[in-house]
N, C-alpha and C positions, 0 to 999 in steps of 0.2 A: 503493499499498501505506499509505503513512502516514496516508492519510485513511481507512484502514479500510474500504474498497472492495474489499476481498478477491473478490468476483464479477466483477469488472471485472479486476483484476489480473492474478488465475489465466489466464485466457485468453492476457494480454500475454506472459505470463513460459512459458508452454507455447511460445508463437510463439518467444519469443528463445533458448529452450532446442532447439527444433527449427533454428532458423537457426544457432545458434553450440551445439553439444551440449561442445565443450571447453570452455566458462566455467563453472566450477561454482557462480558467485554466482549463475548465474541460477537453477540447480538449489535451490540454498539457500532462494530467494528464493520460487520454486514451493512450495515443503516449509512453506516460512512459513504462505503463504496455505491451501494444504490444512488444514494444523493449525487455522489459526484458523477455518476452515470446518467443523472436524469432521470430516475424510475423513483420519482419522489412518494408518490403513494404506497410503494413496495417499501420504501428507507422509513418513511412516518411509521408504517405498521411496525419494522423489527426495532426501530427506536422506542416506540411506546412499548413492547416486550421487554428491550432490557431496563426501561424507567419502570416497569411495574416490579422487575426482580430488585434493582436497587435504585436508588434515588445517586444519580451521577449528575455532576455541573456540566459536562459533556454533552451528554446525553440531552440536555435541555437545551443546550446551543445548540445541537443540531437539531431537533425538535422546532425552535424558535426559527432556525436557518429556512427550513423545509415549509412552515407554515407560510413566512412571507414570500417565499419564490411560488408558493401555490396563490397565495392573495394576489400576488402581482401578474400572475399569468390568467388569472380570470376576468384583470380588468381595471 
């Protein structure tokens, strides 16, 4: 993810979530990948799942960014 290869990171984080659904950080990273790829609705879903497991300021920032971008797309 640090190299901005989100198309490569996304399936890896999906696998990590599948292997360990109890780790919210995997869901957070997956949400960031999806956000960077423009998959906003799915990014919001995974970000909310991560936040439901653990209150994390990084996840809150992501959800705020997604909300702003979705609002801007609406007009």
